[in-house]
VEXLO-824158 format. One record per residue (C-alpha): x, y, z; residue number from 0; residue in one letter. Coordinates in pm, 1 decimal, decimal comma. Example, Ala and Ser with C-alpha at 12.3 -4.5 7.8 and 13.67 -1.06 7.14 Angstrom:
% VEXLO-824158
u	v	w	i	aa
1230,0	-450,0	780,0	0	A $
1367,0	-106,0	714,0	1	S $
//
This chain:
% VEXLO-824158
u	v	w	i	aa
1526,5	2114,2	708,4	0	X $
1690,3	1854,6	932,2	1	X $
1499,2	1592,0	1126,5	2	X $
1662,6	1469,0	1443,9	3	X $
1587,9	1146,6	1630,6	4	X $
1755,5	1072,8	1960,8	5	X $
1735,2	732,5	2130,8	6	X $
1884,0	669,5	2475,5	7	X $
1903,1	380,2	2719,8	8	X $
2050,4	319,9	3063,2	9	X $
2190,6	-21,1	2975,0	10	X $
2535,9	-176,4	2990,7	11	X $
2696,8	71,2	2751,6	12	X $
2992,4	10,3	2520,1	13	X $
3366,1	47,4	2543,0	14	X $
3538,7	308,8	2327,2	15	X $
3715,0	30,3	2139,4	16	X $
3391,5	-148,0	2046,1	17	X $
3225,7	176,6	1935,6	18	X $
3463,6	175,0	1636,4	19	X $
3310,4	-155,1	1516,6	20	X $
2944,5	-123,2	1610,4	21	X $
2821,4	-80,8	1251,1	22	X $
3002,9	-390,8	1127,6	23	X $
2792,6	-699,4	1051,9	24	X $
2771,3	-952,3	1337,4	25	X $
2968,4	-722,8	1566,9	26	X $
2893,4	-781,6	1938,9	27	X $
3102,7	-669,1	2233,8	28	X $
2973,1	-948,1	2455,8	29	X $
2812,3	-1276,0	2361,9	30	X $
2455,5	-1346,8	2473,2	31	X $
2601,7	-1589,6	2725,9	32	X $
2789,6	-1308,5	2899,6	33	X $
2542,3	-1023,1	2856,4	34	X $
2215,9	-1216,2	2878,0	35	X $
2092,5	-1015,3	2576,3	36	X $
2013,9	-1205,1	2257,2	37	X $
2091,1	-1067,8	1913,4	38	X $
2282,2	-1132,3	1592,5	39	X $
2482,1	-811,3	1572,9	40	X $
2318,6	-704,3	1246,3	41	X $
2081,0	-433,3	1365,5	42	X $
2313,5	-133,6	1382,9	43	X $
2472,6	-216,4	1048,6	44	X $
2128,1	-212,2	887,5	45	X $
2040,7	116,4	1058,9	46	X $
2364,2	273,8	934,8	47	X $
2295,6	166,3	575,7	48	X $
1942,3	307,4	586,1	49	X $
2061,8	637,3	731,3	50	X $
2333,1	661,3	465,2	51	X $
2078,7	594,9	189,9	52	X $
1876,2	893,5	312,7	53	X $
2183,9	1115,4	318,6	54	X $
2183,6	1136,3	697,5	55	X $
2427,6	1083,0	980,7	56	X $
2427,2	873,5	1296,0	57	X $
2644,7	939,4	1598,6	58	X $
2663,4	778,0	1939,8	59	X $
2774,0	856,8	2291,2	60	X $
2822,2	560,5	2523,7	61	X $
2987,3	477,9	2855,3	62	X $
3026,0	139,7	3015,6	63	X $
2770,0	83,3	3287,1	64	X $
2584,1	407,5	3210,8	65	X $
2410,5	353,6	2878,2	66	X $
2411,4	476,7	2519,6	67	X $
2260,1	761,5	2321,3	68	X $
2223,9	753,5	1942,9	69	X $
2153,2	1072,0	1745,1	70	X $
2023,6	1039,2	1388,9	71	X $
2001,2	1345,4	1162,7	72	X $
1813,1	1315,8	830,7	73	X $
1791,1	1599,9	575,5	74	X $
1445,4	1668,3	434,8	75	X $
1216,2	1929,5	289,3	76	X $
851,2	2024,9	313,3	77	X $
653,2	1839,5	46,1	78	X $
490,3	2039,6	-231,5	79	X $
139,7	1967,1	-358,9	80	X $
292,9	1792,9	-660,6	81	X $
491,4	1562,5	-432,6	82	X $
167,6	1430,8	-282,0	83	X $
10,2	1335,8	-614,9	84	X $
22,8	976,0	-747,6	85	X $
292,1	916,6	-1009,4	86	X $
371,3	644,2	-1257,2	87	X $
676,7	424,8	-1208,6	88	X $
876,2	656,8	-1437,4	89	X $
788,3	955,1	-1218,4	90	X $
533,6	1108,1	-1458,0	91	X $
261,2	1285,6	-1263,4	92	X $
-80,2	1123,9	-1283,7	93	X $
-316,6	1416,9	-1312,1	94	X $
-629,3	1365,6	-1096,8	95	X $
-888,3	1410,4	-1375,3	96	X $
-1160,1	1178,1	-1243,0	97	X $
-1362,3	1434,5	-1049,8	98	X $
-1718,6	1314,8	-1005,7	99	X $
-1667,7	971,8	-1164,6	100	X $
-1859,3	728,4	-945,9	101	X $
-1711,9	388,8	-862,7	102	X $
-1882,4	91,0	-702,4	103	X $
-1620,8	-87,0	-492,8	104	X $
-1703,5	-448,3	-404,6	105	X $
-1471,7	-535,3	-113,9	106	X $
-1549,2	-738,6	198,3	107	X $
-1236,4	-646,6	397,7	108	X $
-1292,0	-324,4	594,8	109	X $
-926,5	-219,7	601,7	110	X $
-873,7	-285,9	231,1	111	X $
-1189,9	-93,3	154,1	112	X $
-1086,6	203,6	368,6	113	X $
-748,0	226,9	197,5	114	X $
-897,2	192,4	-150,2	115	X $
-1166,7	454,5	-87,1	116	X $
-911,2	703,0	47,3	117	X $
-675,6	662,8	-249,2	118	X $
-954,3	675,2	-507,0	119	X $
-1116,5	981,6	-354,7	120	X $
-781,5	1163,3	-356,4	121	X $
-789,2	1166,9	-738,4	122	X $
-1152,9	1274,4	-761,2	123	X $
-1354,4	952,8	-768,7	124	X $
-1680,5	924,8	-576,1	125	X $
-1682,7	578,0	-420,0	126	X $
-1966,3	362,4	-287,7	127	X $
-1877,1	34,2	-122,2	128	X $
-2052,3	-301,6	-135,8	129	X $
-1943,2	-566,9	115,0	130	X $
-2008,9	-866,9	-110,4	131	X $
-2128,0	-966,9	-455,1	132	X $
-2497,0	-968,6	-364,2	133	X $
-2481,1	-615,3	-224,3	134	X $
-2289,7	-505,8	-534,0	135	X $
-2563,7	-631,3	-766,7	136	X $
-2836,9	-476,8	-552,0	137	X $
-2665,5	-137,5	-544,0	138	X $
-2615,1	-143,1	-920,7	139	X $
-2977,7	-247,3	-978,1	140	X $
-3123,5	16,9	-748,8	141	X $
-2950,6	313,5	-911,3	142	X $
-3034,4	483,5	-1242,6	143	X $
-2854,6	388,1	-1562,7	144	X $
-2498,3	523,9	-1585,1	145	X $
-2499,9	613,4	-1213,7	146	X $
-2183,5	407,2	-1172,4	147	X $
-1909,7	435,8	-1433,4	148	X $
-1731,3	119,8	-1323,7	149	X $
-1706,5	-153,9	-1063,2	150	X $
-1384,2	-250,8	-887,8	151	X $
-1459,2	-610,8	-801,1	152	X $
-1283,3	-817,4	-536,4	153	X $
-1284,7	-1189,6	-609,3	154	X $
-1289,0	-1369,1	-274,3	155	X $
-1599,3	-1239,6	-97,0	156	X $
-1860,3	-1407,6	123,4	157	X $
-2219,3	-1469,7	10,0	158	X $
-2131,6	-1420,8	-358,3	159	X $
-1779,2	-1399,6	-497,7	160	X $
-1658,8	-1162,6	-765,8	161	X $
-1667,6	-1413,6	-1048,5	162	X $
-2030,8	-1511,3	-992,9	163	X $
-2134,3	-1151,0	-929,5	164	X $
-1983,8	-1056,0	-1265,6	165	X $
-2168,9	-1339,7	-1441,6	166	X $
-2498,9	-1223,9	-1294,1	167	X $
-2434,5	-861,0	-1391,1	168	X $
-2354,2	-960,1	-1749,9	169	X $
-2687,2	-1146,4	-1765,7	170	X $
-2895,0	-845,0	-1655,0	171	X $
-3178,8	-752,9	-1891,5	172	X $
-3090,4	-384,3	-1866,9	173	X $
-2805,7	-354,7	-2115,8	174	X $
-2691,4	-18,3	-1977,1	175	X $
-2612,3	-194,9	-1650,9	176	X $
-2502,3	-530,3	-1788,3	177	X $
-2234,3	-358,8	-1996,7	178	X $
-2080,8	-165,1	-1704,7	179	X $
-1702,3	-165,0	-1685,7	180	X $
-1583,3	-423,7	-1431,2	181	X $
-1220,4	-444,5	-1320,1	182	X $
-1105,5	-725,6	-1093,9	183	X $
-897,0	-605,2	-799,6	184	X $
-767,5	-909,9	-619,5	185	X $
-473,2	-1078,1	-451,6	186	X $
-509,1	-1359,8	-706,2	187	X $
-242,3	-1225,3	-939,4	188	X $
-136,8	-1522,4	-1153,4	189	X $
-187,9	-1531,9	-1530,1	190	X $
-461,8	-1792,0	-1494,4	191	X $
-646,9	-1562,1	-1252,0	192	X $
-641,1	-1281,2	-1505,0	193	X $
-758,6	-1516,4	-1778,4	194	X $
-1048,5	-1637,5	-1564,0	195	X $
-1148,3	-1280,1	-1479,3	196	X $
-1165,0	-1192,5	-1848,0	197	X $
-1343,5	-1517,4	-1928,8	198	X $
-1632,7	-1447,5	-1689,8	199	X $
-1679,9	-1102,1	-1840,1	200	X $
-1452,0	-864,3	-1652,2	201	X $
-1277,4	-597,5	-1857,2	202	X $
-943,1	-597,0	-1679,7	203	X $
-751,8	-734,4	-1380,3	204	X $
-543,2	-548,3	-1118,8	205	X $
-344,2	-719,8	-845,8	206	X $
-366,2	-619,0	-480,8	207	X $
-247,6	-439,3	-276,3	208	X $
-401,6	-138,1	-449,7	209	X $
-145,3	63,4	-644,3	210	X $
-272,5	383,0	-802,2	211	X $
9,7	365,7	-1057,6	212	X $
-168,4	56,3	-1192,5	213	X $
-530,5	145,3	-1115,0	214	X $
-534,1	479,3	-1295,9	215	X $
-382,4	355,8	-1625,4	216	X $
-621,5	58,7	-1620,8	217	X $
-923,0	287,1	-1578,4	218	X $
-795,0	535,5	-1834,9	219	X $
-804,2	264,1	-2100,0	220	X $
-1183,3	266,1	-2074,1	221	X $
-1278,1	612,0	-1941,7	222	X $
//
């Protein structure tokens, strides 16, 4: 299967001589002073390298005063079901064996939450979302024991942050709930952030943005 992308303009065009150099770095037929068009002359060289990396081709047809047409052709294939499944960095398929495992996701950012829920549900998790630490504690308290298997806890949240929410959960009288698995999922990715997460009672620490190649192994250590 070949994908084709054609881009045309009705601009100033290029001479046949310059067309031989268009993919060279910093190559420009006219300076910005003459053409009135700003640019560094790097764009087409970058495009050519990207097309080459994908095993494709790029051709052009241009005439002075009439414009230019670029045609990019990229080989591809229809993805199989296996291609769509999350894999580890070494390419080993991560089998989606978490069907029915319920996660409580504490995340205040709507976009981050939407992405996380989509990725987690793709491997079988059932996900409920809390928008802050207070809501997270309330949702955990209001459900039966063992309703949630784990909490993915953001750190920087309004009302009650992830650290304090974890402290309060660990102090719950109901031991079935106070012992729930809690994994920090946060942009705070330094060693001291991980140490603090463990110190307040979290079981593990995963850096954002969410990467299923890291999330799944972290969860598998406990489930």
